[in-house]
N, C-alpha and C positions, 0 to 999 in steps of 0.2 A: 474868537472863542466859540461863538454860536455856530459859525460855519464848521469848525472842527467837531463840535458836538453832534451836529446833524450828520456829518460824514461817518462818525462812529456808529450812530444809530442805523444808518443805511447798511453799513458793513455787517452789523449784527443781524439785521433782517435777512440779508443775503445768505449768511452762514446758517441761519435757522431754516430757510427754505431748502438749502442743499441737504441739511441733516434730515429733514422730513422726506425728501425725495429718496435719499439713500435707504431710509427705513422702509419706505414703500416697496422699493425694489427687493430688499432683503425678504420682506414678507411674501412677495410673489414667488421668490426663488425657493422658499422653504415649504416643502409639502405639508399639507394638513394631516396630522396623524389620524389614522382610522382604527377604531377599536374593532376587534373581531366580533362577528355575530355571536350572540350569546349561545345559540344552540348548535353552532358549527364547530368544526375542528380548526384550530389555528392553522393559518396557511404555512406550507413548507417554504423554506428558504431555497434559493437557487442551487445551493451546494449540498443540501441534505434534506431528507424527508423528516416530517414531524413524527417523533416517536414517543410523545408524552401521553398521559392518560386522557381519555375523552371527557368533555365537559359533562356535568350532570344532565341526564335525560337524553344524551346523544345515543342513537342506535335503536330507540324505541320504534317498533313497527317493522324493523328489519328481521329477516329470517336468520337462522343460526349462522350460516356460512357468510352472511353479509355483515355481521356485527364485528366491531373491533375486538381483537384478542391480544393477549400478552404472552410472550415467550421470552424467558431469561431476562425479564425486566424491561423488554422492549415492546411497545404497542404497535400493532399493525392494523391498517384500515383498508379492508377489501373494497374494491371499486372497479367498475368497468371503465376502461380508458381506451377509446377507439384509436387514439394516436400512439398507443404504447408500442415502442420500437426501440429496444435496449440491447446493448452489447455487454456481455459479462461472462462469468465462469459457469459452465454447465457441469453437473456431476450426475451420478446415477445411484439408484438403490434397488435392492433385490431380495435375496433370500431371507433377510431378517424380518421383512414386512410381508412376505408372500402369504396370500390368503387372509390377510388382516383387512379390517375395514379402513377405507380412506376417510378423509375429513367430511365428505358429503355422503358417506354411507355405502359407497360401492365397495366391491371386493377387489383388492389389489392383486393383480396377476402379473408377476414380473416378466412373464413370457409374452405379454401383449404390450404394444406401445401405449404409454400414458405418461403423465407428467405431474409434478407438484410445483406450485408457485405460492409465494407468500401473500399476494394481494389481488391477483386477478380473479374474476368471478368463478364460482364452481357450479356446474361444469362449464368450461369454455374451450374454444379451439385456439391454439397458437401455432405459428409456423416457427420451427427451430432450425437454424442453419449452423452447421459446424464450419466456422470460418477457416479452419485449418485444412479442410479437404474439399469444401464446396458442397457436401451433401446436405440435403434439407428434407424435412418432413413436417406434416401437420399432425398434431397430437391433441388428445382430449386431456385437459387439466382437470383432475378430480381429487387432488390432495393438496395439503399445505406443506411448505418447506421450500428449500433447505434452510436450516437455521445454523449453518456453520460458516463463520467468516463472512466474506462478501459474495458467496455463491448466489447465482441468479435463479437457477432452475434445476430441479432434480428430475431425471428421466428414469423410466423403468429400464431394467436390464435389456429387454428386447429393443427399446428405442435407442439406447446407447450403442447397441450392436449395429443397428441400421445406420446410425450416424458415424460409426467407425471410431469411437473413443472409449469403449468399455475397457479395453486393455490398459489404456493410459489412466483411466479414472476421471480425468478432468479435461475440459477443452474450452477454448474461447468460442462462444456461441452468440448468435443474434436471435433474440426472441421478439416476435411480432404478433400482436393480438389480432385475431381474425374475427371473433365474435362469439356469441353464446352457442353452446352445444345442446343437443337434445337432452332433456332431463333424464331420460332412460337411455343407457348405453346401447341397448338393442333396438331402439326405435327405428333406425335406418342403417343401411350399410355405410361404413365409415371409409372415407378415401384419404387416409392419412399416411399413405405409403411413402417411404423414402425414395428419393431419386438423386443420382449424382448430378453435379453441376452440368456436366456434359452428358446428354442422354445417349444411351447405347444406340448403335445403328439399327434402323428398322429391319426386321427380317423380311425377305422377299415374299414370304407367304406364311400363313399359319397352318400347321398340319391339322388334319381333322381330329376331333376328340376321340381318344382311344375308346374302344368298346368297354362296357362295364366289366370289371374283373369278376372272375368266378368267385363264389362264396369262399372257397378255400384260400383265395388270395387276399381277401379283404383284411383279415386280422393278423397278418404276418408282422413280425418285428425283424427288420433287417437293416443293416447299415447302408446308407445311400452310397452310390458310386462316388468316387472322388471327383470334386468339381460340380456335383449336382445340386441344384436348388430344390427346396421343398417349401410347401405352403402349409403352415400350421393353421388349421381351422379352429382349434380350441383345445383346452385341456380340462379334464374331468376327474373328480375324485372317485367317481363310480364307473367301473368298467362297462356295465350295461349301458350307461348313458353314452359312453364313448363309442360303443359298438353301434348303437342306434344312429349316432351322428355319422359314423363311417358308412352305414347303409344309405343314408340320404345323399352322401357324396360319391356314390359308386359311379355316377355318370361323369364325374370331373376328372377321372384318371385313376391311377393306381393308389389305393388308400391303405395306410398302415396305422395301427394303434401301437404306440410306443410307451411302455411304462417307465416312469421316472421316480426313483426313490427320493422322498423328502423327509425332513425331520418329523413332519406331522402325518406322514403316511405316503402312499403311492399315488401319483398322478398319472393319468393316461392321456397322452397327447395324440390327437388325430391329425395325421400328416398326409399330404397329397404330393406325389412325385411331380416335379415341375421341369425336369431336364437340366441341361447345362447352359442355357441361354437366358440371361437375366430378363430381357424383354419379354420372352415367351413365359417366363415364370410369373411376371406380373399379370399376364393374360390368364394364367391358371388361377391366380389369386382372385381376379375379377369373377371368374366362373364360380369359385367357391363362395364368394360374397353373395352372388346372385341366388345361391341356393339357401340363403338364410344365415350365413356365417359372416356377418359384417365385420367382426373383429379379426378376420383372417389376416395373416401377415406372412411375408416371404422370409424364409430362413436362408441366409447365405451359406455357401459351402464352408 
């Protein structure tokens, strides 16, 4: 009987040690829960961003365009993300917002390339690629949006034209964050020009710059020849300002001032003829930019 009793005691001890070992393994396999930092925003899950309200005190010391904001019940948290490289739906906006202030206080011009994004810093530079045709360009992000469905980025009318999807309205695009942009849009010439995936063949030579047009030729308004490219140096609400800009550009080629009727009044676009070769047209654009018109863009035929 004593032997049987001692055997039972040994068996119970063995079972106890096994149970303790299993509990230890379970404790090692179970991650220790971590509480969110009191002053931080709760981390996003892998499948969705955090869209809840910020904790008390979050955002203090941030400037206006860096602070969280709420649209249609959803909170957005602006931030610089050097690894931002996302594929999604691109859209565009134009007439309805033309000449209005953007989120960072700049004036939106639908005839100049720019973009709106929900969370990237303002202003910043992004590279946008139209995955349906291979065209890509670098843009200044100076506005917030789009807030429709799952759209990723809103481009100005001019930018959507360059990427070849304005007629369709939407396109599958890739957006890659490049870095911060100059605080002032006019601080330096911008090189955010569109280029097709396959660059055009290089011209054997560049023709010399045309002589300055006679004064009577500067302020003409004429339809460009079919298939001709033009470079838009800028658009002005005041014709005198447009004419002064045209005078500064007289060495870049044939310059015209073209009035455009808008709901808010007439705009005067300053255009430089650029021929029928796209590669040479970008050369004209560079000359225009070097004369102080960093926002110049090539208009396709």
